[in-house]
N, C-alpha and C positions, 0 to 999 in steps of 0.2 A: 196585171197586165195592162188588162182591159180599164181598171182605173184609173192608170197614168194616162193612157190615152183620153179618155172621157175627161181628164182634168185639160189636156192637152188641148184639145178641140173647147173646151170652155173658156180656157185663157186665150185663143184663139179669139173665138166670138167677143170677148168681152173687148181686146182689143179692135174692132172692128172689122177682122179678118176672114173672107169668105174660106170656111174649110170644106173640103170637096173630096171626094175618095179619089185612087188614083184612075182608077176606072172612067169616072167625070172627066179628067184632066186629060187623060191620054200622055201624052209626050213633053214631058217638063224643059224648061230652057236650062234650069240649072240647080244641083242640088247641092248642099253644103251638109257638113256631117262631120262631127270631133275627131281624135283619133288618141289613145290613152299611152302609147309610145311611140318615136319615130326616131327611127337608127342613121344616122349619117348616109348612109347610100339611100336614104327615103321610103325604103320598108318601115311599115307601120303595123299595129295591133289595134284595133278598134275594138271597143267596149263590149262590158258582159252586162249590157243592160239588157238583154232579152230579147232582141228584134233583130237578129242578125239577117233572118231570109227579108223580110220585109225591107231592111235597109239596102241588102241588094238586089232587089226588083226597083227600090226606088231609084237606088243608081243606074244601072242598067236603064228605067225609063227617059232618062235625062241626056241630053245633048253634051253637057260638062258636068263633070264630079268634080268637086273641090273638098280637099280637108283642110279644116283651120286647128289650131290646136296652139295654147300658152307655150311659151319657152322652158320652163319644166316637166314639159311632153317629149324633150327630146334626152334620148338615151346612147351611151356609146355602142351596147347592143341589145337589142328585142331579149326580153325575160319572160319565164313563164308566171302565170299561166296565161296561152293563148284562149281567150272563147270562143265555142262553137255553139251554133245552136244546134239541135240534132232535133231529126222528127223520129217520132216514137218505133216506126216501122223500117227494122233494121239497124235499130240503134247499139246492139249490141256488135254486130258484123262489124259498122260505122266505126266504132269506136277501136277495133285494129288495126286500122290505118296508122292513125298517129301515134302509136305505142309509145312511149307508155300516155296513158291519157285516164281520166276518171270523169265521173258524172260528181256534179256538185249539188246539194240541196237548193234549190233554188226555185223559184214558182216559172209555171209554164209560160212559154211566150202567148202573144196575143194568139198565134198561130196553134198553140200544142206541143211546141217544140220543146 
C-alpha cells in the first residue's frame, strides 16, 4: 500500500499540488471520498481499498465530510462483503463481533492493518 501512497503523492506533485501530512495541516475544511454501495436510506459501504483507518481519521479531522458516487453505486440493499480494516492486535477476537466474518488475502494497509 505504501507504493500506492507514493504514486498518489507523485501525481499530486506533478499537478503542482502541495502534498502535506494530516499532522501538518490540522483541521480540514472538507474531506471527499467515494462509496462502493449506497442504499435508498443513504447507508453506504466504503470500499476495500485497504486504508479504512486512515480514511476515518481524515473524515474525523474535517469540518465537512462528503461522499460522492456514480449512479451505478446505488443499490436496493447493501450486500456483502463489507470491508473492515483490522489491527493485528485482537484481530481474532474482533472477528467474533460481525460473525460470520473471514479474513481475505490482501496486502497490509499503510498502517499494518
